[in-house]
ZATI-928411 format. One record per residue (C-alpha): y, x, z; chain; residue number from 1; residue in three letters. Coordinates in pm, 1 decimal. Each point is the difference from the previous one (the first is absolute). Layout:
BEGIN
         Y         X         Z  c    k    r
         Y         X         Z  A  NUM  ala
...
// end
This chain:
BEGIN
         Y         X         Z  c    k    r
   -1196.8     451.8    1601.7  A    1  unk
    -185.8     186.4     274.7  A    2  unk
       5.1     379.3      29.5  A    3  unk
    -198.3     184.3     267.3  A    4  unk
      42.9     375.1      42.7  A    5  unk
    -245.6      91.3     275.1  A    6  unk
    -143.1    -136.9     322.9  A    7  unk
     156.0      51.6     342.0  A    8  unk
     -65.3    -170.2     332.8  A    9  unk
     365.2     -23.1     119.4  A   10  unk
     235.1    -208.3    -214.2  A   11  unk
     323.5    -196.5      20.6  A   12  unk
      38.1    -314.5    -206.5  A   13  unk
     342.2       4.7    -169.2  A   14  unk
     163.6    -274.4    -208.5  A   15  unk
     209.2     161.6    -273.2  A   16  unk
     266.4    -219.6    -164.4  A   17  unk
     267.8     103.0    -246.5  A   18  unk
     268.3    -126.5    -238.5  A   19  unk
      48.0    -342.8     155.6  A   20  unk
     335.8     -46.4    -179.9  A   21  unk
     125.9    -286.5     213.3  A   22  unk
     304.7    -173.7    -149.7  A   23  unk
     110.0    -360.6     -34.5  A   24  unk
    -101.4      -9.7    -367.0  A   25  unk
    -341.5     162.3      64.8  A   26  unk
     -74.4    -189.0     319.6  A   27  unk
    -221.2    -265.9    -160.3  A   28  unk
    -236.5     272.8    -120.2  A   29  unk
       9.2     274.1     263.5  A   30  unk
       5.5    -203.0     321.3  A   31  unk
    -328.1    -190.0     -60.3  A   32  unk
    -160.1     328.5    -107.9  A   33  unk
     120.1     197.0     302.5  A   34  unk
     -80.1    -287.3     237.1  A   35  unk
    -354.6      -2.0    -136.7  A   36  unk
     -19.4     379.3      36.8  A   37  unk
     119.3     -11.8     362.6  A   38  unk
    -253.3    -273.0      75.4  A   39  unk
    -275.6     216.2    -149.0  A   40  unk
     111.3     310.8     189.8  A   41  unk
       6.3    -185.0     331.2  A   42  unk
    -330.3    -171.4     -72.2  A   43  unk
    -162.2     335.3     -79.2  A   44  unk
     131.8     144.2     328.6  A   45  unk
     192.2     296.7    -141.2  A   46  unk
     113.6     266.5     245.5  A   47  unk
     323.1      97.9    -179.9  A   48  unk
     220.5    -149.9    -271.6  A   49  unk
     188.9     223.0    -244.1  A   50  unk
     264.1    -103.0    -257.7  A   51  unk
      83.7     278.6    -246.4  A   52  unk
     341.5    -112.7    -121.8  A   53  unk
     193.5    -261.5    -196.4  A   54  unk
     -46.9    -280.1     248.1  A   55  unk
     311.2    -159.1    -152.3  A   56  unk
     100.4     -27.9    -364.4  A   57  unk
     369.8      65.5      62.4  A   58  unk
     257.6     -23.5     277.5  A   59  unk
     -46.0    -327.0     190.4  A   60  unk
     234.1    -188.3     229.4  A   61  unk
    -140.7     -63.3     346.0  A   62  unk
      25.3    -376.1     -57.0  A   63  unk
    -191.1      17.9    -332.0  A   64  unk
    -323.9    -203.4       0.5  A   65  unk
    -186.8     302.8    -138.7  A   66  unk
     109.1     219.9     291.9  A   67  unk
    -111.9    -259.1     254.9  A   68  unk
    -336.6     -40.1    -175.3  A   69  unk
     -58.8     377.4      -6.6  A   70  unk
      98.0      41.2     365.9  A   71  unk
    -239.6    -279.7      95.0  A   72  unk
    -296.8     177.2    -161.5  A   73  unk
      91.1     342.4     141.8  A   74  unk
      17.9    -155.7     347.2  A   75  unk
    -345.0    -156.4     -51.2  A   76  unk
    -137.1     344.9     -82.6  A   77  unk
     171.2     154.1     303.9  A   78  unk
    -155.4    -264.2     223.9  A   79  unk
    -340.2     122.6    -119.0  A   80  unk
      31.5     380.3     -37.5  A   81  unk
     247.0     291.7     -26.5  A   82  unk
     202.9      -4.2    -324.0  A   83  unk
     141.9     296.5    -193.7  A   84  unk
     260.4     -69.3    -273.7  A   85  unk
     109.5     263.9    -253.4  A   86  unk
     339.5      17.1    -173.1  A   87  unk
     -36.2     -94.8    -367.2  A   88  unk
     220.9      23.6    -307.5  A   89  unk
     366.2     -17.4      99.1  A   90  unk
      84.3    -258.3    -265.9  A   91  unk
    -265.3    -231.1     146.1  A   92  unk
      39.2      95.8     367.6  A   93  unk
     356.6     121.1      60.6  A   94  unk
      29.5     248.8     283.2  A   95  unk
     -10.9    -185.1     333.1  A   96  unk
    -185.2    -305.9    -129.7  A   97  unk
    -307.7      73.8     210.7  A   98  unk
     188.8      77.7     322.0  A   99  unk
     -16.9    -361.6     112.9  A  100  unk
    -380.1     -20.7       6.4  A  101  unk
     -68.6     214.3     312.4  A  102  unk
     223.3    -249.6     183.8  A  103  unk
    -224.5    -297.1     -79.2  A  104  unk
    -218.1      55.1     304.4  A  105  unk
    -366.7     -87.6      -2.8  A  106  unk
    -297.5     111.6     202.7  A  107  unk
      -8.5     333.4    -188.3  A  108  unk
     279.5     234.7    -117.3  A  109  unk
     147.5      21.1    -350.1  A  110  unk
     107.5     344.8    -115.9  A  111  unk
     219.1      72.0    -305.0  A  112  unk
     -45.3     337.2    -173.4  A  113  unk
     320.8      70.0    -194.9  A  114  unk
     -18.4     380.5       0.7  A  115  unk
    -261.2     266.9     -61.9  A  116  unk
    -193.8      19.3     324.2  A  117  unk
    -333.3     -39.8     170.5  A  118  unk
     -70.8    -300.1     221.3  A  119  unk
    -284.9     -25.6     247.5  A  120  unk
    -148.9    -320.0     136.5  A  121  unk
    -109.5      61.6     357.6  A  122  unk
    -296.7    -150.8     178.7  A  123  unk
     256.6    -202.6     199.5  A  124  unk
     107.4    -165.0    -324.7  A  125  unk
     339.1     174.6     -32.6  A  126  unk
     152.8     168.6    -304.6  A  127  unk
     127.0     356.1      62.1  A  128  unk
     203.1     166.6    -276.9  A  129  unk
      38.8     375.9     -44.7  A  130  unk
     341.4     142.2      86.7  A  131  unk
       7.0     201.1    -322.5  A  132  unk
    -192.8     -51.4    -321.0  A  133  unk
    -342.6      62.4     159.3  A  134  unk
    -180.7      52.3     328.9  A  135  unk
     -91.6     351.2     106.7  A  136  unk
    -307.7    -152.3     162.9  A  137  unk
    -106.3    -366.7       2.5  A  138  unk
     120.0    -184.7     313.6  A  139  unk
    -253.3     -44.6     277.2  A  140  unk
    -188.5    -328.5       2.7  A  141  unk
      63.7     -46.2    -372.6  A  142  unk
    -207.5    -267.7    -165.5  A  143  unk
     141.3      38.3    -353.3  A  144  unk
     221.6     263.3    -166.9  A  145  unk
     225.2    -115.4    -289.5  A  146  unk
     187.2     236.1    -232.5  A  147  unk
     295.8    -194.4    -146.6  A  148  unk
     193.2      76.5    -319.7  A  149  unk
     236.8    -291.9     -70.1  A  150  unk
     219.9     -33.9    -307.1  A  151  unk
     235.1     297.7     -17.5  A  152  unk
     356.2      16.8    -127.1  A  153  unk
     -26.0     161.8    -342.6  A  154  unk
     376.4     -15.4     -43.4  A  155  unk
      49.4     231.8     297.7  A  156  unk
    -257.5     240.4    -141.2  A  157  unk
     164.8     -10.8    -343.5  A  158  unk
     335.2      84.9     158.9  A  159  unk
    -158.7     298.4     174.3  A  160  unk
    -208.5     148.7    -280.3  A  161  unk
     158.0    -152.2    -311.9  A  162  unk
    -104.3    -308.8    -192.8  A  163  unk
    -198.8     199.3    -255.5  A  164  unk
    -223.1     151.4     268.1  A  165  unk
     -21.6    -297.8     237.3  A  166  unk
    -317.1    -150.0    -150.4  A  167  unk
    -214.2     312.0      31.1  A  168  unk
     164.4     105.5     326.9  A  169  unk
     -92.5    -331.4     166.9  A  170  unk
    -365.9      42.6     -90.3  A  171  unk
      -6.4     361.9     111.7  A  172  unk
     166.4     -70.4     335.5  A  173  unk
    -226.9    -295.1      74.0  A  174  unk
    -306.6     206.7     -85.3  A  175  unk
     109.0     253.1     264.2  A  176  unk
      55.3    -277.2     256.4  A  177  unk
    -341.5    -154.1     -68.7  A  178  unk
    -170.0     337.1      28.8  A  179  unk
     187.9      53.3     326.0  A  180  unk
    -164.3    -310.4     149.2  A  181  unk
    -343.6     155.5     -44.2  A  182  unk
     -21.1     207.7     324.8  A  183  unk
      76.9    -293.3     230.8  A  184  unk
    -232.4    -230.4    -195.5  A  185  unk
    -279.1     256.7      22.2  A  186  unk
      60.9      41.1     372.9  A  187  unk
     -18.1    -378.3      43.7  A  188  unk
    -324.2      -6.0    -197.4  A  189  unk
    -154.5     258.1     234.8  A  190  unk
      79.5    -232.4     290.6  A  191  unk
    -152.7    -299.6    -180.1  A  192  unk
     337.4    -167.3     -65.7  A  193  unk
      27.8    -194.6    -330.6  A  194  unk
     282.8     118.0    -226.6  A  195  unk
     187.0    -186.8    -273.5  A  196  unk
     294.3      73.9    -227.4  A  197  unk
     258.5    -257.2    -107.5  A  198  unk
     246.0      23.5    -286.1  A  199  unk
     193.9    -204.0    -253.3  A  200  unk
      20.1     153.4    -344.8  A  201  unk
    -169.4      73.7    -329.2  A  202  unk
    -310.8     210.7     -48.6  A  203  unk
      -2.3     174.1    -336.6  A  204  unk
    -269.6    -158.7    -215.8  A  205  unk
     -17.3    -332.5     182.7  A  206  unk
      12.2    -329.2    -190.9  A  207  unk
     265.3    -269.5      24.5  A  208  unk
     -91.4    -364.9      42.0  A  209  unk
      26.5     -30.9    -379.1  A  210  unk
    -245.7     283.9     -63.5  A  211  unk
     259.2     264.9     -94.8  A  212  unk
     -78.3     357.4     119.2  A  213  unk
     275.4     163.2     204.9  A  214  unk
      23.2     350.5    -141.0  A  215  unk
     286.3     244.1      31.9  A  216  unk
     173.6     251.1     225.2  A  217  unk
     225.1    -249.2     181.9  A  218  unk
    -272.2    -153.9     216.9  A  219  unk
     -14.5      81.0     367.1  A  220  unk
    -363.7      95.5      42.8  A  221  unk
    -314.8     130.1    -154.5  A  222  unk
    -338.0    -100.6     139.2  A  223  unk
     -62.3     365.5      88.1  A  224  unk
     317.2      18.6     209.7  A  225  unk
     -97.7    -314.5     191.6  A  226  unk
    -351.0     129.5      66.6  A  227  unk
     148.4     326.6     129.9  A  228  unk
     130.4    -188.3     306.6  A  229  unk
    -364.6     -14.6     117.7  A  230  unk
      32.5    -360.0     119.6  A  231  unk
    -319.3    -206.1     -16.2  A  232  unk
     187.4    -276.3    -184.3  A  233  unk
     334.5      -3.1    -180.9  A  234  unk
     153.8    -347.4     -26.5  A  235  unk
     259.5     -47.7    -272.5  A  236  unk
     252.8    -257.5    -113.6  A  237  unk
     233.4     -55.0    -296.8  A  238  unk
    -249.2     -52.6    -285.2  A  239  unk
    -104.4    -366.5     -29.0  A  240  unk
    -354.6      65.0    -122.2  A  241  unk
    -290.8      80.0     230.0  A  242  unk
    -155.5     339.3     -77.1  A  243  unk
    -165.4     280.6     193.9  A  244  unk
     -95.7     368.8     -18.6  A  245  unk
    -255.5     195.7     200.4  A  246  unk
     -68.4     369.3      52.7  A  247  unk
    -203.7     199.9     251.6  A  248  unk
     -53.2    -291.3     236.4  A  249  unk
     360.1    -127.4      -1.3  A  250  unk
     162.7    -299.2    -171.1  A  251  unk
     339.7    -100.9    -143.4  A  252  unk
      78.1    -359.8     -94.3  A  253  unk
     265.2    -251.2     -98.7  A  254  unk
     -73.5    -357.7     110.6  A  255  unk
     234.1    -131.2    -269.4  A  256  unk
     250.1    -280.9      49.2  A  257  unk
     -90.6    -288.9     227.4  A  258  unk
      72.6    -255.6    -276.0  A  259  unk
      43.8     -26.2    -374.5  A  260  unk
     369.5      13.2     -84.6  A  261  unk
      -6.5      64.9    -376.1  A  262  unk
    -189.7    -117.6    -305.9  A  263  unk
    -263.6     233.2    -137.2  A  264  unk
     -91.0     165.8     331.4  A  265  unk
    -357.9     126.1       2.3  A  266  unk
    -256.3      -4.4     278.0  A  267  unk
     -33.1    -191.9     326.0  A  268  unk
     275.3     -18.2     260.6  A  269  unk
     -67.2      49.6     368.7  A  270  unk
       0.8     247.4     287.7  A  271  unk
    -233.9     281.6      99.8  A  272  unk
    -226.6     -15.5     300.3  A  273  unk
     -62.1     362.3     100.3  A  274  unk
    -250.3     147.5     241.2  A  275  unk
     114.5     349.8      90.1  A  276  unk
    -155.1     258.7     226.0  A  277  unk
      56.9     368.2      58.2  A  278  unk
    -219.8      79.0    -301.3  A  279  unk
     -40.7    -331.3    -176.0  A  280  unk
     199.2    -238.9    -218.3  A  281  unk
    -112.4    -324.8    -154.7  A  282  unk
     201.1    -285.7    -145.6  A  283  unk
     -48.0    -352.4    -127.0  A  284  unk
     252.1    -198.9    -204.8  A  285  unk
      43.8    -344.7     156.5  A  286  unk
     144.5    -234.0    -268.2  A  287  unk
     288.8    -238.2      64.8  A  288  unk
      59.6    -336.4    -174.0  A  289  unk
     244.0     150.6    -249.5  A  290  unk
     105.6    -223.1    -284.6  A  291  unk
    -190.1      14.1    -328.2  A  292  unk
     200.1      96.0    -307.5  A  293  unk
     -79.4      -8.8    -370.3  A  294  unk
     199.4     161.6    -278.8  A  295  unk
     -46.2     -87.8    -368.1  A  296  unk
     188.8     199.7    -262.9  A  297  unk
      41.3     -48.3    -374.1  A  298  unk
     142.1     241.8    -256.6  A  299  unk
     138.8    -297.6    -193.0  A  300  unk
      33.9    -370.2      75.3  A  301  unk
    -227.1    -145.4     273.2  A  302  unk
    -331.8    -118.9    -142.2  A  303  unk
     -51.7    -349.9     140.3  A  304  unk
    -373.1       4.7     -81.4  A  305  unk
     -47.7     319.9     201.5  A  306  unk
     202.6    -141.7     287.0  A  307  unk
    -214.2    -314.7       3.7  A  308  unk
    -313.6     215.7       3.2  A  309  unk
     142.3     204.0     288.9  A  310  unk
      66.6    -318.0     201.5  A  311  unk
    -358.7    -115.2     -56.5  A  312  unk
    -152.6     333.6     105.2  A  313  unk
     219.3      83.3     301.2  A  314  unk
      77.4    -175.7     326.8  A  315  unk
     364.0     -94.8     -40.6  A  316  unk
      41.3    -216.6     308.5  A  317  unk
     220.6     183.0     250.7  A  318  unk
      42.4     310.6    -219.9  A  319  unk
     324.9     157.6    -116.1  A  320  unk
      23.6      34.7    -377.1  A  321  unk
     223.2     213.6    -222.0  A  322  unk
      -3.5     -40.4    -378.8  A  323  unk
     184.5     265.6    -201.7  A  324  unk
      69.6      32.4    -370.7  A  325  unk
     234.4     168.7    -243.2  A  326  unk
     147.0    -142.7    -318.2  A  327  unk
     247.2      92.1    -267.9  A  328  unk
     345.5    -149.3      45.1  A  329  unk
     -40.4    -247.5    -285.6  A  330  unk
    -326.0    -139.3     152.6  A  331  unk
     117.3     -48.8     356.9  A  332  unk
      -0.4    -382.6     -25.1  A  333  unk
    -367.6     -19.9     -98.3  A  334  unk
    -128.1      12.6     360.9  A  335  unk
     -62.1    -334.2     171.6  A  336  unk
      64.1      89.7     364.4  A  337  unk
     -63.6    -354.2     122.7  A  338  unk
    -344.3      -7.7    -164.5  A  339  unk
     -94.0     329.5     168.4  A  340  unk
     119.8    -128.0     338.4  A  341  unk
    -209.9    -315.9     -40.6  A  342  unk
    -312.8     212.2     -50.9  A  343  unk
      46.0     158.9     343.1  A  344  unk
      94.3    -309.8     199.2  A  345  unk
    -234.4      87.3     287.6  A  346  unk
     141.8     349.0      50.3  A  347  unk
     202.3      84.9     309.1  A  348  unk
     263.8     150.2    -225.2  A  349  unk
      52.2      86.8    -365.8  A  350  unk
     239.2     253.0    -148.1  A  351  unk
      71.7       4.5    -374.1  A  352  unk
     151.2     323.5    -131.7  A  353  unk
      91.6      23.5    -366.6  A  354  unk
     139.5     324.0    -137.2  A  355  unk
     217.4     -37.2    -307.7  A  356  unk
      -3.7     296.2    -237.2  A  357  unk
     347.3      14.0    -158.0  A  358  unk
      28.5      28.8    -377.1  A  359  unk
     115.8     349.9     -88.1  A  360  unk
     254.5      16.1    -279.7  A  361  unk
      68.0     334.9    -164.3  A  362  unk
     366.6      82.9     -46.9  A  363  unk
      91.6     176.5    -324.3  A  364  unk
     310.0     196.5      93.3  A  365  unk
     245.6      39.9    -286.6  A  366  unk
    -153.4    -269.5    -221.3  A  367  unk
     330.1    -186.6     -28.3  A  368  unk
     160.0     304.4    -164.1  A  369  unk
    -235.4     -14.7    -300.4  A  370  unk
     172.6    -129.0    -312.3  A  371  unk
    -279.2    -218.6    -139.7  A  372  unk
    -283.1    -221.5     115.2  A  373  unk
    -254.4     232.8    -162.4  A  374  unk
     133.3     295.0     198.0  A  375  unk
      -0.8    -207.7     319.5  A  376  unk
    -361.2     -98.2     -65.1  A  377  unk
     -97.2     362.2     -55.7  A  378  unk
     176.3     100.7     323.0  A  379  unk
    -176.9    -273.6     199.8  A  380  unk
    -341.3      94.3    -146.5  A  381  unk
      54.0     362.1     100.5  A  382  unk
      89.2     -92.4     361.1  A  383  unk
    -291.8    -241.1      45.4  A  384  unk
    -259.1     209.8    -185.9  A  385  unk
     -51.3    -268.0    -267.4  A  386  unk
     -90.0      64.2    -366.7  A  387  unk
     315.1     -73.6    -201.0  A  388  unk
    -150.0     -48.2    -351.1  A  389  unk
    -152.6    -348.6      58.1  A  390  unk
     326.8    -109.6     155.9  A  391  unk
     192.8     123.3    -303.0  A  392  unk
    -229.5    -205.9    -226.2  A  393  unk
      72.9    -311.2     205.4  A  394  unk
     372.1      75.7      -7.5  A  395  unk
      -7.5      37.9    -379.4  A  396  unk
    -190.9    -325.9     -32.6  A  397  unk
     261.3    -183.0     205.9  A  398  unk
     272.1     145.6    -223.0  A  399  unk
    -167.9    -127.0    -318.9  A  400  unk
    -143.8    -339.8     102.8  A  401  unk
     106.9    -283.9     221.8  A  402  unk
    -193.4     -77.1     321.0  A  403  unk
    -122.5    -326.5    -158.8  A  404  unk
    -147.6     186.7    -298.1  A  405  unk
    -173.2     251.7     225.4  A  406  unk
    -144.1    -275.8     219.0  A  407  unk
    -125.4    -195.3    -304.1  A  408  unk
    -181.0     302.8    -140.7  A  409  unk
    -164.7      68.4     339.5  A  410  unk
    -121.1    -360.8      18.7  A  411  unk
    -143.5      28.7    -354.0  A  412  unk
    -191.4     310.2     104.2  A  413  unk
     210.3     239.8    -203.1  A  414  unk
     114.1     323.0     161.6  A  415  unk
     378.2      23.9     -35.4  A  416  unk
     118.2     331.6    -137.5  A  417  unk
     331.3     133.3    -123.6  A  418  unk
      68.4     -68.8    -366.7  A  419  unk
     155.1     244.9    -241.6  A  420  unk
     105.0     356.2      42.5  A  421  unk
     -59.7     220.4     299.8  A  422  unk
     242.7     -47.0     290.2  A  423  unk
     314.2     205.4      10.4  A  424  unk
       9.0     320.4     208.8  A  425  unk
     138.7     -32.8     346.9  A  426  unk
     335.7     150.5     -86.1  A  427  unk
      63.5    -255.8    -279.8  A  428  unk
    -119.5    -314.7     181.6  A  429  unk
     301.3    -217.3      82.7  A  430  unk
    -184.3    -283.0     177.8  A  431  unk
     234.3    -129.9     273.4  A  432  unk
     -82.8      86.3     361.6  A  433  unk
    -213.5    -245.2     195.3  A  434  unk
     156.4    -111.0     331.5  A  435  unk
    -347.8     -32.5     161.7  A  436  unk
     -58.1     375.3     -31.3  A  437  unk
     357.3      93.7      69.9  A  438  unk
     -44.4     118.6     359.8  A  439  unk
// end
């Protein structure tokens, strides 16, 4: 996807990565994707590299292969250009996880933004952070001005304002902060300095990687609040689907995750190549070699004919396949898992997920206290919403004829029916209780 806002002669080329989610169990997917992305960024001669959170999937030991692989790629970026890393979700990037990266060295500096602040990249190639939450005036010799809003501690806010008000209070406070960045961004624009915003969070109305709209009051931002910062480009992380907004010559965008970590994810995976000037923002999604996934779902048992047709129409070699179905409890053994697996022999991986719907049995409380089988039958019919009269006819028939006689008449085509007088009223029926219904 390419989005161009307006033309401008002075631009910085910025590689925008997000949601790398490095971990030992995701390494086979994310490392080839991020390696490809770093190669592309270096080959395209980017001026700055930005990572907007969730570089790791969870806390990692320093000796973990995933940590070494991530550090290797960050160092490659730092050997090419200045790098800015933003604090992501605490459950993915525990506090302090990113502190090691500025120590990696490299030809260019790595800066970690773990608080609300503004960071300027100077013409000498150094990162300079504001002492408080923003600069009064952009530093001299600034080449780029970045307004940073990392993941914030909602628990601390909830403790201060109360859990019931924390959701709306977070959005309101962040809107004030973003609006407060506007004067310094406008001043930078007057001096021809490109301005960008960076954050990790959810924009109300954005779409998840599965196509679900994120609507509600507990999201951190609105598009209007982000635009109020007056940055030429606002670079976001957290949502794994690439999407963008534009208004009055400015742009907001998620690059999405670097790889495909779940079945059913929509859209291409990659990173964003931005060109940003004082009054310009354009972006291009550069795809990565994320794995291909297919998901096939059935309301009942898997249809082997449809699966065979799917294999013939799709490229299965190297893809990851998930087949899902749901069956009643008494039909659970009707699925031939081995036959399904044989259909997808060329796939890189296959996951079979069968959901068993348990049989629901209605309990008729108090049925064992009824004195006769007829009363028990009436009680059960009332609980289950069943018509009792046909059941009474069958009960009377069983009382008057043997099972062999009833079966013989059915085989002859006769309809068995009670013989003789009408059945006794409920209060006079002394048929012994049936242990099957005695619950």
